[in-house]
Structures are given as C-alpha cells and as structure tokens.
C-alpha positions, 0 to 999 in steps of 0.5 A, spaced: 267 588 403 272 583 399 276 587 394 275 582 389 268 582 390 267 589 389 270 589 383 264 585 381 259 590 383 254 594 379 258 602 378 251 605 381 250 600 387 258 601 388 257 609 389 251 608 393 255 604 398 261 610 398 255 615 399 252 611 404 258 612 409 266 610 409 267 604 405 272 599 408 276 595 403 278 589 408 284 585 407 286 579 412 292 575 412 293 570 416 290 573 423 295 579 422 291 586 423 291 590 417 294 597 416 289 602 415 290 608 411 284 613 409 282 616 402 279 623 402 276 624 395 269 625 393 263 620 390 258 625 389 257 633 387 260 636 382 267 633 383 266 626 383 267 625 376 274 628 376 276 625 382 273 617 381 280 615 376 284 618 383 280 613 387 281 607 382 288 609 382 289 608 390 286 602 389 290 599 384 296 601 388 294 598 394 291 591 391 298 591 387 302 592 394 298 587 398 298 582 391 306 582 393 306 581 401 304 587 403 307 591 409 311 585 413 306 580 412 300 585 414 296 587 408 293 594 406 286 596 409 284 602 406 278 606 409 274 611 403 270 617 406 266 621 400 268 628 401 261 630 397 265 636 393 265 640 400 272 642 403 269 643 410 265 636 410 272 633 407 276 636 413 271 633 417 272 626 414 279 627 415 278 628 423 273 622 423 278 618 419 284 620 423 280 619 431 275 614 430 278 610 424 285 610 426 288 610 419 296 611 418 296 616 413 291 620 409 290 620 401 286 625 397 283 632 396 282 636 389 282 643 390 286 647 394 280 649 399 280 643 401 287 641 401 287 647 406 281 645 410 284 638 411 291 641 412 289 644 419 287 637 421 293 634 419 298 639 422 293 639 429 293 631 429 301 632 426 299 626 422 300 625 414 296 627 408 299 626 401 296 630 395 296 629 388 294 635 385 298 640 381 297 646 384 299 654 385 305 653 390 306 658 396 305 652 401 309 648 405 307 643 411 311 638 415 304 633 415 303 633 407 307 630 402 305 634 395 306 629 389 303 634 384 307 640 381 308 647 383 309 652 378 317 652 377 316 644 374 310 645 369 307 653 368 314 656 368 318 651 363 312 651 359 311 659 358 318 659 356 317 654 351 311 657 348 314 664 347 320 661 344 315 656 339 308 658 339 304 664 335 308 668 330 315 670 330 316 675 334 317 682 331 322 687 335 319 693 332 313 691 336 316 689 342 316 681 341 310 677 342 303 679 344 300 674 349 292 674 352 291 671 359 285 668 360 283 664 367 277 663 372 277 667 378 280 663 384 287 663 387 290 659 382 289 663 377 291 668 381 298 666 383 299 664 376 297 671 372 303 674 377 308 669 374 306 668 367 306 676 367 313 676 370 316 671 365 312 674 359 315 681 360 322 677 361 321 675 354 320 681 351 313 679 350 307 684 351 300 682 355 295 685 351 289 683 355 287 679 361 280 676 363 278 672 369 271 670 370 267 667 376 267 659 376 262 656 372 261 662 367 256 659 362 257 664 357 264 666 354 262 670 348 264 676 351 271 674 353 272 671 346 270 677 342 276 681 346 281 676 344 279 676 337 279 684 337 286 684 340 289 679 336 294 676 340 300 671 338 298 666 343 293 665 349 294 662 356 289 659 360 288 657 367 281 657 366 278 651 372 277 644 368 270 643 367 269 650 364 274 649 358 268 646 354 264 653 354 271 657 352 273 652 346 267 652 343 266 660 344 273 660 340 271 655 335 264 659 334 268 666 332 273 662 327 279 662 332 283 656 331 290 653 333 293 654 327 293 662 328 292 663 335 294 657 339 292 656 347 296 653 352 292 650 357 294 648 365 287 646 367 285 640 362 286 633 363 284 627 359 279 625 363 276 633 362 276 632 354 272 625 355 265 625 355 265 632 352 266 635 344 273 635 343 274 637 336 274 645 338 280 644 343 284 639 337 290 642 335 291 647 342 296 645 347 296 643 354 302 643 360 302 637 364 307 632 367 304 626 365 300 624 359 296 617 358 300 617 351 308 617 354 311 612 350 315 608 355 315 601 357 313 603 364 307 607 362 304 603 357 305 597 362 301 602 367 296 604 363 295 597 361 294 594 368 290 600 369 285 598 364 285 591 365 283 592 372 277 598 371 275 596 363 277 599 357 273 605 358 277 607 365 279 614 365 286 615 366 289 622 367 296 626 371 292 626 378 290 619 378 297 617 376 300 622 381 295 618 386 298 611 385 305 614 385 303 617 392 301 610 394 307 607 392 311 612 396 308 610 402 309 603 401 316 604 399 317 608 406 312 603 410 317 597 408 324 601 409 321 602 416 318 595 417 311 598 419 306 602 417 306 606 423 305 613 422 311 616 426 316 611 422 313 612 416 314 620 417 321 620 417 323 614 411 318 617 406 323 623 406 328 619 402 324 615 398 325 615 390 322 611 384 321 610 377 313 612 375 310 611 369 311 619 368 319 617 369 324 618 375 320 622 381 324 623 388 321 626 394 325 632 397 326 632 403 326 639 404 320 642 401 316 635 401 314 636 394 316 631 388 321 632 382 317 632 376 318 632 369 315 638 365 311 636 359 307 640 353 302 636 349 297 637 343 290 635 344 287 631 338 280 630 336 279 624 339 281 627 346 287 624 347 294 629 348 300 627 344 307 630 348 311 634 343 316 637 349 318 635 356 324 638 359 328 632 359 329 631 366 326 631 373 326 639 376 327 640 382 320 643 386 320 651 389 314 652 392 316 659 393 319 661 386 326 664 388 326 670 384 322 673 390 323 672 398 317 668 401 315 674 405 315 678 398 310 673 395 305 673 401 305 681 401 304 680 393 298 675 394 295 679 400 297 673 405 297 675 412 303 672 416 301 665 419 295 665 415 293 661 408 289 664 402 
C-alpha cells in the first residue's frame, strides 16, 4: 500500500486493515529492493490508544528518511503487526516478522511484560529490538536498544528536585518532609518503591504511608482518605497511566489540591491526559524526559511536522518522540554501515548520537541505553505540561543503580540468577 494513499484512508478503515494482519508500508525505488523493518505495537485492546502515537512517529521518521534518499538509494519498508495488547501474541508476531517477513530490525512493545517476551525472541535469533518506553531498569540485553529512560535518568533526579522544592519547608524537629507513596501493583512500582524510599531516607525525610493498588482499580476513595488522614507534604505517584484519572478525581473530591499537597507522577503523559477531565490534575507535577511544550527550535519544528502529517488533533508525547528517535538512530547506523543489514547495523548503532526534539541523545555502547535529559513539568488545565525544571545536560544511563551491586538488586527484587521477573 502506497504511503500517500494510506494517509487518506478513513481512520476506522485504517484500523481494520491493521488489525486484519500485518500491514506493509510499501516503498519502491528504481527497482531496488526495499529494506524491511518490523513495527510491533497494539492497534486493538486497551493499549491501542497509548500506542497509536508511537506508530505515527515511526511512520513519520521512515517517510522523512525515504524522502532524503533512504539507505543507499533503497527505500525503507515497514511491516506493522498488531500486538493486540497481549505480550504473548506480540512475541509470536516478533517471531513471524523475523522468520517469515525477514525484517532487519524491530521497533515496538510498550509494557515490561511485552518487552521481556520479545526479548526472548530477539535473543534467540540474535536480532535487534528498539524499545522506546521509560522503564524500571534492572535489565540489559545485547539485542535491545533502550531508547527510554531508566530511573537514574528520570525518577531519582526528579525525586531529589521534589524533596528540595515541593511541599512545606522541612521542620528539623519533625525529621524533615513527610511523603506518601502510591502506585499500581506491578513490577515498575516495585522497583521505584525501593529507589524512592532510599532517596527519602537519604534526604532525612520520612515515608508516612504507602499503598499499591491492582491495575484497573475503579475506586480509590479509601486510598485518598488515608492520604488525607496522614497529611504528607507531598505524594510520589507510580499509578499506571490510565488509572490516574480515577486517582486525581478522588483527590479533587476529597479537597486535596496541588497548592497544599502536590503530587509528582511518573506514569502520566499528554496522551493519557487527552480525552479525560484534566482539571483535577492541574497544578500537580509530572516527571518525563520529553514534553510537547519544550521551547527549542528542534522540538517545535518536530511538533509542527507531526501535526502537519497527522492532523492538529494528533497526540504527541514522550514515548512517541523516543520512537521517532529510535528510527533515526537506526537510519544513521544503516547509513554509516552503507546497508540496512542487521549484522552491520548491530555494530554501527553503538556509536550513534543525534540532536533530537528532547535535546542531544547518545547511545551508551556498554549498557545500550541512551543518555537523556531529565525534566519535571507542571500540568495545566488544558492537558498540556509546562517544563519547570530540567537536569541541564544528558544523564548517563545506569540500568542497575551503582549504590547496590547487580547481585544485591536481583536478591532484593526476588530475581533468580538468569531469570527475569
């Protein structure tokens, strides 16, 4: 299917075509065979809304690369598969894209569960997955390029900033600020719980309460009542993205406001804020590496190209921007190698760096994670987020924070040697 024709398809028809199986974005160039890459994202199920902007960003990066001449005169062809919001199915699709579609790289996955299932596939085939999400760390693979942040590039600096700048001024008699930890009961929150409590203790603050709720919790009134009773100076929030609407509505109903009890969230993006009542979140804080409102020329130009291509209402957030960067990293590596061949790109990709919408990003060849700038933003009533702090420079990735050994982290998290949670 020609890309220009695809852009004019009605949205409903496009989704039907994608769900019906793999959709190939065909490109031809003077009879030269195209270079195929695989796209693994959900176009059906509960993850579809969050993952659609990532697909758009990948498509935009491919179109821009092809307009610039592709790879040695060969166009890039994306083979997209619907993960159906299911990690096992996504791994099966990864296997098919590698063995039947003969793609030279994979771009995709959202959840940790999905990434870990696909990780097994790419390691078995010595293939290559580009992953775009910020995540909990505690992982490293020679077959994955991690384009999202790990905790030392986002969570830890944001917590330092919050403890110094949010909430009431610390009272030495009361042993510092009082904080409350709230999250969803999944691996991301389990890891962040340990990291945040370590930092809270190091700052002389105290944790006055913590609660972890099942994913999809529909009632958070008891949780908010407990927060109100304990009166923390600030709240650190690792609730899963879609569940935050319930949490913030419960806070507003109880009378808790950002001015007196600010919340710093680690799983909220502009996409999750779009289409929900954003007023309850206004004034609270969000930690991410990218916000749509970053005022640099590079970011504003990127956002304009994204809107021009997908419409004024198209959603753009950090995971989408990281997906765009991942494709650019692969393109640069392929151009340097003079080929999109998997084996050649696996070597050249390890020395890539580029000026991205979020700032300069460079791939660390040891950890295979990118250096990234940490940011904290303040939510507005319209669902956009204004940057109020950033780290000023890209931070080196440390998937296993160095103040404990890897073995200590594995033991602390209950990870058996050689296994994954």
